mmCIF file of the C-alpha atoms, coordinates in Angstrom:
data_MODEL
# 
_entry.id   MODEL 
# 
loop_
_atom_site.group_PDB 
_atom_site.id 
_atom_site.type_symbol 
_atom_site.label_atom_id 
_atom_site.label_alt_id 
_atom_site.label_comp_id 
_atom_site.label_asym_id 
_atom_site.label_entity_id 
_atom_site.label_seq_id 
_atom_site.pdbx_PDB_ins_code 
_atom_site.Cartn_x 
_atom_site.Cartn_y 
_atom_site.Cartn_z 
_atom_site.occupancy 
_atom_site.B_iso_or_equiv 
_atom_site.pdbx_formal_charge 
_atom_site.auth_seq_id 
_atom_site.auth_comp_id 
_atom_site.auth_asym_id 
_atom_site.auth_atom_id 
_atom_site.pdbx_PDB_model_num 
ATOM 1   C CA . MET A 1 1   ? -23.385 -62.424 -8.630  1.00 0.00 ? 1   MET A CA 1 
ATOM 2   C CA . TYR A 1 2   ? -19.475 -61.996 -7.788  1.00 0.00 ? 2   TYR A CA 1 
ATOM 3   C CA . GLN A 1 3   ? -18.645 -64.105 -11.361 1.00 0.00 ? 3   GLN A CA 1 
ATOM 4   C CA . GLN A 1 4   ? -20.284 -60.972 -12.728 1.00 0.00 ? 4   GLN A CA 1 
ATOM 5   C CA . ILE A 1 5   ? -17.818 -58.547 -10.998 1.00 0.00 ? 5   ILE A CA 1 
ATOM 6   C CA . LEU A 1 6   ? -14.981 -61.116 -12.235 1.00 0.00 ? 6   LEU A CA 1 
ATOM 7   C CA . LYS A 1 7   ? -16.276 -60.889 -15.392 1.00 0.00 ? 7   LYS A CA 1 
ATOM 8   C CA . ASN A 1 8   ? -15.822 -57.166 -15.532 1.00 0.00 ? 8   ASN A CA 1 
ATOM 9   C CA . ILE A 1 9   ? -12.509 -56.749 -13.992 1.00 0.00 ? 9   ILE A CA 1 
ATOM 10  C CA . LYS A 1 10  ? -10.834 -59.480 -16.969 1.00 0.00 ? 10  LYS A CA 1 
ATOM 11  C CA . PRO A 1 11  ? -10.992 -56.399 -19.615 1.00 0.00 ? 11  PRO A CA 1 
ATOM 12  C CA . ASN A 1 12  ? -9.363  -54.068 -17.404 1.00 0.00 ? 12  ASN A CA 1 
ATOM 13  C CA . LEU A 1 13  ? -6.536  -56.166 -16.394 1.00 0.00 ? 13  LEU A CA 1 
ATOM 14  C CA . GLU A 1 14  ? -5.984  -57.387 -20.187 1.00 0.00 ? 14  GLU A CA 1 
ATOM 15  C CA . LYS A 1 15  ? -5.485  -53.280 -20.892 1.00 0.00 ? 15  LYS A CA 1 
ATOM 16  C CA . ILE A 1 16  ? -3.442  -52.528 -18.266 1.00 0.00 ? 16  ILE A CA 1 
ATOM 17  C CA . VAL A 1 17  ? -1.209  -55.589 -19.706 1.00 0.00 ? 17  VAL A CA 1 
ATOM 18  C CA . GLU A 1 18  ? -1.662  -54.759 -23.351 1.00 0.00 ? 18  GLU A CA 1 
ATOM 19  C CA . LYS A 1 19  ? -0.600  -50.802 -21.833 1.00 0.00 ? 19  LYS A CA 1 
ATOM 20  C CA . LEU A 1 20  ? 2.747   -52.004 -20.618 1.00 0.00 ? 20  LEU A CA 1 
ATOM 21  C CA . ARG A 1 21  ? 2.901   -54.232 -23.611 1.00 0.00 ? 21  ARG A CA 1 
ATOM 22  C CA . GLN A 1 22  ? 3.091   -51.207 -25.732 1.00 0.00 ? 22  GLN A CA 1 
ATOM 23  C CA . ASP A 1 23  ? 5.001   -49.036 -23.282 1.00 0.00 ? 23  ASP A CA 1 
ATOM 24  C CA . ILE A 1 24  ? 7.956   -51.250 -23.015 1.00 0.00 ? 24  ILE A CA 1 
ATOM 25  C CA . SER A 1 25  ? 8.261   -51.806 -26.380 1.00 0.00 ? 25  SER A CA 1 
ATOM 26  C CA . VAL A 1 26  ? 9.773   -48.187 -26.860 1.00 0.00 ? 26  VAL A CA 1 
ATOM 27  C CA . LEU A 1 27  ? 12.656  -49.367 -24.495 1.00 0.00 ? 27  LEU A CA 1 
ATOM 28  C CA . ARG A 1 28  ? 15.826  -49.449 -26.120 1.00 0.00 ? 28  ARG A CA 1 
ATOM 29  C CA . THR A 1 29  ? 17.543  -52.997 -26.197 1.00 0.00 ? 29  THR A CA 1 
ATOM 30  C CA . GLY A 1 30  ? 20.804  -53.870 -28.127 1.00 0.00 ? 30  GLY A CA 1 
ATOM 31  C CA . GLN A 1 31  ? 18.560  -54.897 -31.031 1.00 0.00 ? 31  GLN A CA 1 
ATOM 32  C CA . ALA A 1 32  ? 16.796  -53.034 -33.657 1.00 0.00 ? 32  ALA A CA 1 
ATOM 33  C CA . SER A 1 33  ? 13.116  -53.446 -33.628 1.00 0.00 ? 33  SER A CA 1 
ATOM 34  C CA . PRO A 1 34  ? 10.714  -51.139 -35.802 1.00 0.00 ? 34  PRO A CA 1 
ATOM 35  C CA . SER A 1 35  ? 8.688   -50.497 -32.276 1.00 0.00 ? 35  SER A CA 1 
ATOM 36  C CA . LEU A 1 36  ? 11.629  -47.900 -31.290 1.00 0.00 ? 36  LEU A CA 1 
ATOM 37  C CA . LEU A 1 37  ? 10.172  -45.830 -34.391 1.00 0.00 ? 37  LEU A CA 1 
ATOM 38  C CA . GLU A 1 38  ? 6.570   -46.937 -34.780 1.00 0.00 ? 38  GLU A CA 1 
ATOM 39  C CA . GLU A 1 39  ? 4.946   -44.345 -32.453 1.00 0.00 ? 39  GLU A CA 1 
ATOM 40  C CA . ILE A 1 40  ? 7.429   -41.092 -33.567 1.00 0.00 ? 40  ILE A CA 1 
ATOM 41  C CA . LEU A 1 41  ? 5.772   -37.892 -34.220 1.00 0.00 ? 41  LEU A CA 1 
ATOM 42  C CA . VAL A 1 42  ? 6.292   -36.644 -37.676 1.00 0.00 ? 42  VAL A CA 1 
ATOM 43  C CA . ASP A 1 43  ? 4.997   -33.425 -38.970 1.00 0.00 ? 43  ASP A CA 1 
ATOM 44  C CA . CYS A 1 44  ? 3.648   -33.384 -42.486 1.00 0.00 ? 44  CYS A CA 1 
ATOM 45  C CA . TYR A 1 45  ? 0.351   -32.802 -44.088 1.00 0.00 ? 45  TYR A CA 1 
ATOM 46  C CA . GLY A 1 46  ? -0.089  -30.005 -41.537 1.00 0.00 ? 46  GLY A CA 1 
ATOM 47  C CA . SER A 1 47  ? -0.832  -32.184 -38.775 1.00 0.00 ? 47  SER A CA 1 
ATOM 48  C CA . LYS A 1 48  ? 1.739   -34.726 -36.581 1.00 0.00 ? 48  LYS A CA 1 
ATOM 49  C CA . MET A 1 49  ? 1.263   -38.454 -37.697 1.00 0.00 ? 49  MET A CA 1 
ATOM 50  C CA . PRO A 1 50  ? 2.867   -41.793 -36.387 1.00 0.00 ? 50  PRO A CA 1 
ATOM 51  C CA . LEU A 1 51  ? 6.025   -42.862 -38.499 1.00 0.00 ? 51  LEU A CA 1 
ATOM 52  C CA . LYS A 1 52  ? 3.916   -45.916 -38.732 1.00 0.00 ? 52  LYS A CA 1 
ATOM 53  C CA . GLN A 1 53  ? 1.388   -44.514 -40.617 1.00 0.00 ? 53  GLN A CA 1 
ATOM 54  C CA . LEU A 1 54  ? 3.854   -42.849 -43.008 1.00 0.00 ? 54  LEU A CA 1 
ATOM 55  C CA . ALA A 1 55  ? 6.661   -45.485 -43.795 1.00 0.00 ? 55  ALA A CA 1 
ATOM 56  C CA . ALA A 1 56  ? 7.339   -49.107 -44.014 1.00 0.00 ? 56  ALA A CA 1 
ATOM 57  C CA . ILE A 1 57  ? 10.209  -49.710 -40.969 1.00 0.00 ? 57  ILE A CA 1 
ATOM 58  C CA . SER A 1 58  ? 11.781  -52.955 -41.129 1.00 0.00 ? 58  SER A CA 1 
ATOM 59  C CA . VAL A 1 59  ? 14.903  -54.255 -39.830 1.00 0.00 ? 59  VAL A CA 1 
ATOM 60  C CA . ARG A 1 60  ? 18.238  -55.037 -41.811 1.00 0.00 ? 60  ARG A CA 1 
ATOM 61  C CA . ASP A 1 61  ? 20.186  -56.689 -39.043 1.00 0.00 ? 61  ASP A CA 1 
ATOM 62  C CA . VAL A 1 62  ? 20.816  -56.605 -35.869 1.00 0.00 ? 62  VAL A CA 1 
ATOM 63  C CA . ARG A 1 63  ? 21.655  -52.761 -35.122 1.00 0.00 ? 63  ARG A CA 1 
ATOM 64  C CA . VAL A 1 64  ? 20.009  -51.158 -38.160 1.00 0.00 ? 64  VAL A CA 1 
ATOM 65  C CA . LEU A 1 65  ? 16.726  -50.213 -39.579 1.00 0.00 ? 65  LEU A CA 1 
ATOM 66  C CA . MET A 1 66  ? 15.393  -49.270 -42.736 1.00 0.00 ? 66  MET A CA 1 
ATOM 67  C CA . VAL A 1 67  ? 12.878  -46.862 -43.298 1.00 0.00 ? 67  VAL A CA 1 
ATOM 68  C CA . GLN A 1 68  ? 11.061  -46.280 -46.308 1.00 0.00 ? 68  GLN A CA 1 
ATOM 69  C CA . PRO A 1 69  ? 8.620   -43.442 -46.769 1.00 0.00 ? 69  PRO A CA 1 
ATOM 70  C CA . TRP A 1 70  ? 5.707   -43.638 -48.922 1.00 0.00 ? 70  TRP A CA 1 
ATOM 71  C CA . ASP A 1 71  ? 5.591   -40.417 -49.921 1.00 0.00 ? 71  ASP A CA 1 
ATOM 72  C CA . LYS A 1 72  ? 9.302   -39.284 -50.705 1.00 0.00 ? 72  LYS A CA 1 
ATOM 73  C CA . THR A 1 73  ? 8.555   -35.447 -50.014 1.00 0.00 ? 73  THR A CA 1 
ATOM 74  C CA . ILE A 1 74  ? 8.717   -35.724 -46.209 1.00 0.00 ? 74  ILE A CA 1 
ATOM 75  C CA . PHE A 1 75  ? 11.675  -37.738 -46.135 1.00 0.00 ? 75  PHE A CA 1 
ATOM 76  C CA . LYS A 1 76  ? 13.122  -34.714 -44.669 1.00 0.00 ? 76  LYS A CA 1 
ATOM 77  C CA . ASN A 1 77  ? 10.462  -33.987 -42.435 1.00 0.00 ? 77  ASN A CA 1 
ATOM 78  C CA . ILE A 1 78  ? 10.776  -38.097 -40.985 1.00 0.00 ? 78  ILE A CA 1 
ATOM 79  C CA . GLU A 1 79  ? 14.441  -37.282 -40.327 1.00 0.00 ? 79  GLU A CA 1 
ATOM 80  C CA . LYS A 1 80  ? 13.854  -34.443 -38.016 1.00 0.00 ? 80  LYS A CA 1 
ATOM 81  C CA . ALA A 1 81  ? 11.442  -36.547 -36.088 1.00 0.00 ? 81  ALA A CA 1 
ATOM 82  C CA . VAL A 1 82  ? 13.533  -39.586 -35.602 1.00 0.00 ? 82  VAL A CA 1 
ATOM 83  C CA . THR A 1 83  ? 16.730  -37.180 -34.384 1.00 0.00 ? 83  THR A CA 1 
ATOM 84  C CA . GLU A 1 84  ? 14.833  -35.580 -32.032 1.00 0.00 ? 84  GLU A CA 1 
ATOM 85  C CA . SER A 1 85  ? 13.056  -38.512 -30.559 1.00 0.00 ? 85  SER A CA 1 
ATOM 86  C CA . VAL A 1 86  ? 15.502  -41.299 -30.240 1.00 0.00 ? 86  VAL A CA 1 
ATOM 87  C CA . PRO A 1 87  ? 18.994  -39.155 -30.025 1.00 0.00 ? 87  PRO A CA 1 
ATOM 88  C CA . GLY A 1 88  ? 22.284  -41.025 -30.358 1.00 0.00 ? 88  GLY A CA 1 
ATOM 89  C CA . LEU A 1 89  ? 21.393  -42.599 -33.586 1.00 0.00 ? 89  LEU A CA 1 
ATOM 90  C CA . SER A 1 90  ? 22.743  -42.184 -37.129 1.00 0.00 ? 90  SER A CA 1 
ATOM 91  C CA . LEU A 1 91  ? 20.994  -41.381 -39.878 1.00 0.00 ? 91  LEU A CA 1 
ATOM 92  C CA . ALA A 1 92  ? 21.882  -42.077 -43.658 1.00 0.00 ? 92  ALA A CA 1 
ATOM 93  C CA . VAL A 1 93  ? 19.797  -41.618 -46.758 1.00 0.00 ? 93  VAL A CA 1 
ATOM 94  C CA . GLU A 1 94  ? 20.287  -44.825 -49.220 1.00 0.00 ? 94  GLU A CA 1 
ATOM 95  C CA . GLY A 1 95  ? 17.711  -43.805 -52.779 1.00 0.00 ? 95  GLY A CA 1 
ATOM 96  C CA . GLU A 1 96  ? 14.364  -44.938 -51.377 1.00 0.00 ? 96  GLU A CA 1 
ATOM 97  C CA . PHE A 1 97  ? 15.086  -45.753 -48.002 1.00 0.00 ? 97  PHE A CA 1 
ATOM 98  C CA . MET A 1 98  ? 16.343  -44.329 -44.554 1.00 0.00 ? 98  MET A CA 1 
ATOM 99  C CA . ARG A 1 99  ? 19.040  -46.708 -43.033 1.00 0.00 ? 99  ARG A CA 1 
ATOM 100 C CA . ILE A 1 100 ? 19.513  -45.750 -39.027 1.00 0.00 ? 100 ILE A CA 1 
ATOM 101 C CA . ASN A 1 101 ? 22.175  -47.219 -36.748 1.00 0.00 ? 101 ASN A CA 1 
ATOM 102 C CA . LEU A 1 102 ? 21.410  -48.002 -33.679 1.00 0.00 ? 102 LEU A CA 1 
ATOM 103 C CA . PRO A 1 103 ? 24.685  -47.917 -31.615 1.00 0.00 ? 103 PRO A CA 1 
ATOM 104 C CA . ALA A 1 104 ? 25.545  -50.320 -28.582 1.00 0.00 ? 104 ALA A CA 1 
ATOM 105 C CA . PRO A 1 105 ? 23.954  -49.250 -25.433 1.00 0.00 ? 105 PRO A CA 1 
ATOM 106 C CA . SER A 1 106 ? 26.382  -48.055 -22.512 1.00 0.00 ? 106 SER A CA 1 
ATOM 107 C CA . GLU A 1 107 ? 26.235  -49.850 -19.557 1.00 0.00 ? 107 GLU A CA 1 
ATOM 108 C CA . GLU A 1 108 ? 24.729  -47.008 -17.999 1.00 0.00 ? 108 GLU A CA 1 
ATOM 109 C CA . THR A 1 109 ? 22.059  -46.986 -20.939 1.00 0.00 ? 109 THR A CA 1 
ATOM 110 C CA . ARG A 1 110 ? 20.978  -50.664 -19.964 1.00 0.00 ? 110 ARG A CA 1 
ATOM 111 C CA . LYS A 1 111 ? 20.961  -49.565 -16.188 1.00 0.00 ? 111 LYS A CA 1 
ATOM 112 C CA . GLN A 1 112 ? 18.646  -46.370 -16.982 1.00 0.00 ? 112 GLN A CA 1 
ATOM 113 C CA . MET A 1 113 ? 16.535  -49.120 -19.332 1.00 0.00 ? 113 MET A CA 1 
ATOM 114 C CA . VAL A 1 114 ? 16.072  -51.417 -16.787 1.00 0.00 ? 114 VAL A CA 1 
ATOM 115 C CA . LYS A 1 115 ? 15.238  -48.572 -14.132 1.00 0.00 ? 115 LYS A CA 1 
ATOM 116 C CA . ALA A 1 116 ? 12.431  -47.255 -16.609 1.00 0.00 ? 116 ALA A CA 1 
ATOM 117 C CA . LEU A 1 117 ? 11.099  -51.084 -17.386 1.00 0.00 ? 117 LEU A CA 1 
ATOM 118 C CA . GLY A 1 118 ? 11.251  -51.030 -13.458 1.00 0.00 ? 118 GLY A CA 1 
ATOM 119 C CA . GLN A 1 119 ? 8.949   -47.899 -13.224 1.00 0.00 ? 119 GLN A CA 1 
ATOM 120 C CA . LYS A 1 120 ? 6.808   -49.195 -15.930 1.00 0.00 ? 120 LYS A CA 1 
ATOM 121 C CA . VAL A 1 121 ? 6.049   -52.229 -14.332 1.00 0.00 ? 121 VAL A CA 1 
ATOM 122 C CA . GLU A 1 122 ? 5.514   -51.194 -11.144 1.00 0.00 ? 122 GLU A CA 1 
ATOM 123 C CA . GLU A 1 123 ? 2.997   -48.325 -12.311 1.00 0.00 ? 123 GLU A CA 1 
ATOM 124 C CA . ALA A 1 124 ? 1.325   -51.506 -13.667 1.00 0.00 ? 124 ALA A CA 1 
ATOM 125 C CA . ARG A 1 125 ? 1.628   -53.748 -10.697 1.00 0.00 ? 125 ARG A CA 1 
ATOM 126 C CA . ILE A 1 126 ? -0.396  -50.321 -8.715  1.00 0.00 ? 126 ILE A CA 1 
ATOM 127 C CA . SER A 1 127 ? -3.290  -50.512 -11.686 1.00 0.00 ? 127 SER A CA 1 
ATOM 128 C CA . ILE A 1 128 ? -3.971  -54.209 -11.228 1.00 0.00 ? 128 ILE A CA 1 
ATOM 129 C CA . ARG A 1 129 ? -3.935  -53.907 -7.546  1.00 0.00 ? 129 ARG A CA 1 
ATOM 130 C CA . ARG A 1 130 ? -6.498  -50.486 -7.814  1.00 0.00 ? 130 ARG A CA 1 
ATOM 131 C CA . ALA A 1 131 ? -8.562  -52.888 -10.113 1.00 0.00 ? 131 ALA A CA 1 
ATOM 132 C CA . ARG A 1 132 ? -8.500  -55.840 -7.615  1.00 0.00 ? 132 ARG A CA 1 
ATOM 133 C CA . ASP A 1 133 ? -9.606  -53.033 -4.864  1.00 0.00 ? 133 ASP A CA 1 
ATOM 134 C CA . ASP A 1 134 ? -12.497 -52.062 -6.678  1.00 0.00 ? 134 ASP A CA 1 
ATOM 135 C CA . ALA A 1 135 ? -14.052 -55.219 -7.415  1.00 0.00 ? 135 ALA A CA 1 
ATOM 136 C CA . TRP A 1 136 ? -13.611 -56.384 -4.062  1.00 0.00 ? 136 TRP A CA 1 
ATOM 137 C CA . LYS A 1 137 ? -15.348 -53.378 -2.361  1.00 0.00 ? 137 LYS A CA 1 
ATOM 138 C CA . GLN A 1 138 ? -18.633 -54.190 -5.042  1.00 0.00 ? 138 GLN A CA 1 
ATOM 139 C CA . ILE A 1 139 ? -18.332 -57.706 -3.474  1.00 0.00 ? 139 ILE A CA 1 
ATOM 140 C CA . GLN A 1 140 ? -18.261 -56.649 -0.067  1.00 0.00 ? 140 GLN A CA 1 
ATOM 141 C CA . ASP A 1 141 ? -20.960 -53.939 -0.890  1.00 0.00 ? 141 ASP A CA 1 
ATOM 142 C CA . LEU A 1 142 ? -23.296 -56.430 -2.627  1.00 0.00 ? 142 LEU A CA 1 
ATOM 143 C CA . THR A 1 143 ? -22.670 -58.772 0.319   1.00 0.00 ? 143 THR A CA 1 
ATOM 144 C CA . ALA A 1 144 ? -23.765 -55.886 2.711   1.00 0.00 ? 144 ALA A CA 1 
ATOM 145 C CA . ALA A 1 145 ? -26.816 -55.061 0.762   1.00 0.00 ? 145 ALA A CA 1 
ATOM 146 C CA . GLY A 1 146 ? -27.609 -59.170 1.044   1.00 0.00 ? 146 GLY A CA 1 
ATOM 147 C CA . LYS A 1 147 ? -27.267 -60.074 -2.519  1.00 0.00 ? 147 LYS A CA 1 
ATOM 148 C CA . ILE A 1 148 ? -24.170 -62.116 -2.054  1.00 0.00 ? 148 ILE A CA 1 
ATOM 149 C CA . ARG A 1 149 ? -23.387 -64.351 0.874   1.00 0.00 ? 149 ARG A CA 1 
ATOM 150 C CA . GLU A 1 150 ? -20.720 -64.521 3.085   1.00 0.00 ? 150 GLU A CA 1 
ATOM 151 C CA . ASP A 1 151 ? -19.364 -67.982 1.717   1.00 0.00 ? 151 ASP A CA 1 
ATOM 152 C CA . ASP A 1 152 ? -19.605 -66.909 -1.456  1.00 0.00 ? 152 ASP A CA 1 
ATOM 153 C CA . LYS A 1 153 ? -18.048 -63.229 -0.698  1.00 0.00 ? 153 LYS A CA 1 
ATOM 154 C CA . PHE A 1 154 ? -14.852 -65.303 0.361   1.00 0.00 ? 154 PHE A CA 1 
ATOM 155 C CA . ARG A 1 155 ? -14.765 -67.582 -2.805  1.00 0.00 ? 155 ARG A CA 1 
ATOM 156 C CA . GLY A 1 156 ? -15.086 -64.275 -4.784  1.00 0.00 ? 156 GLY A CA 1 
ATOM 157 C CA . LYS A 1 157 ? -12.284 -63.193 -3.204  1.00 0.00 ? 157 LYS A CA 1 
ATOM 158 C CA . ASP A 1 158 ? -10.045 -66.229 -3.724  1.00 0.00 ? 158 ASP A CA 1 
ATOM 159 C CA . GLU A 1 159 ? -11.168 -66.394 -7.430  1.00 0.00 ? 159 GLU A CA 1 
ATOM 160 C CA . LEU A 1 160 ? -10.353 -62.649 -7.327  1.00 0.00 ? 160 LEU A CA 1 
ATOM 161 C CA . GLN A 1 161 ? -7.173  -63.183 -6.266  1.00 0.00 ? 161 GLN A CA 1 
ATOM 162 C CA . LYS A 1 162 ? -6.297  -66.058 -8.470  1.00 0.00 ? 162 LYS A CA 1 
ATOM 163 C CA . LEU A 1 163 ? -7.093  -63.459 -11.618 1.00 0.00 ? 163 LEU A CA 1 
ATOM 164 C CA . VAL A 1 164 ? -4.899  -60.893 -9.917  1.00 0.00 ? 164 VAL A CA 1 
ATOM 165 C CA . ASP A 1 165 ? -2.254  -63.374 -9.557  1.00 0.00 ? 165 ASP A CA 1 
ATOM 166 C CA . GLU A 1 166 ? -2.044  -64.571 -12.930 1.00 0.00 ? 166 GLU A CA 1 
ATOM 167 C CA . TYR A 1 167 ? -1.802  -61.197 -14.748 1.00 0.00 ? 167 TYR A CA 1 
ATOM 168 C CA . ASN A 1 168 ? 0.699   -60.526 -12.132 1.00 0.00 ? 168 ASN A CA 1 
ATOM 169 C CA . GLY A 1 169 ? 2.383   -62.972 -13.431 1.00 0.00 ? 169 GLY A CA 1 
ATOM 170 C CA . LYS A 1 170 ? 1.724   -62.079 -17.222 1.00 0.00 ? 170 LYS A CA 1 
ATOM 171 C CA . ILE A 1 171 ? 3.229   -58.921 -16.111 1.00 0.00 ? 171 ILE A CA 1 
ATOM 172 C CA . LYS A 1 172 ? 6.516   -60.131 -14.384 1.00 0.00 ? 172 LYS A CA 1 
ATOM 173 C CA . GLU A 1 173 ? 7.048   -63.031 -17.420 1.00 0.00 ? 173 GLU A CA 1 
ATOM 174 C CA . MET A 1 174 ? 7.187   -59.546 -19.845 1.00 0.00 ? 174 MET A CA 1 
ATOM 175 C CA . ALA A 1 175 ? 9.237   -57.621 -17.687 1.00 0.00 ? 175 ALA A CA 1 
ATOM 176 C CA . GLU A 1 176 ? 12.230  -60.470 -17.228 1.00 0.00 ? 176 GLU A CA 1 
ATOM 177 C CA . LYS A 1 177 ? 11.929  -60.847 -20.941 1.00 0.00 ? 177 LYS A CA 1 
ATOM 178 C CA . LYS A 1 178 ? 12.198  -57.052 -21.889 1.00 0.00 ? 178 LYS A CA 1 
ATOM 179 C CA . GLU A 1 179 ? 15.162  -56.812 -18.819 1.00 0.00 ? 179 GLU A CA 1 
ATOM 180 C CA . LYS A 1 180 ? 16.870  -59.737 -19.931 1.00 0.00 ? 180 LYS A CA 1 
ATOM 181 C CA . GLU A 1 181 ? 16.997  -58.313 -24.168 1.00 0.00 ? 181 GLU A CA 1 
ATOM 182 C CA . ILE A 1 182 ? 18.158  -55.149 -22.284 1.00 0.00 ? 182 ILE A CA 1 
ATOM 183 C CA . LEU A 1 183 ? 20.846  -56.635 -20.891 1.00 0.00 ? 183 LEU A CA 1 
ATOM 184 C CA . THR A 1 184 ? 22.229  -58.503 -23.658 1.00 0.00 ? 184 THR A CA 1 
ATOM 185 C CA . ILE A 1 185 ? 24.904  -57.211 -25.618 1.00 0.00 ? 185 ILE A CA 1 
# 
């Protein structure tokens, strides 16, 4: 019976890891990445839309992103949204493309990014602990109700901890990789 609880917690843990992946993808590293611009909201067609739905975003080289809007009439809207969302970028229009140069982050900027990364990672760990506590409470409630034997309760606790350790390992791996990207000059 505890296996069902573990089966139910797994999608929640996956969502936590995926949310962290999305949250840290927008943290600026020393290299250009389309994810830096993809979620920027652009005012156009009477609403706000993510840039990734309005243009092709590609990496030209280590510090340059290219944006090619599908509709040329929204160039100014995209330019405005990008400059407001990510300060410090220099934009240049080259025909049908917008070239965005990313300056090399200063040492202080890198430290701020690492600090922000740490906060996002801690939020994910707290969410995982919350999910673990909920699952453990469910297992204890089933034991108290007589639906799970004592030895199954502890077996469930051990398997739950293995699952939590697995997902904490994924988070740690993602955090270390992103921190290395941020600190690489």
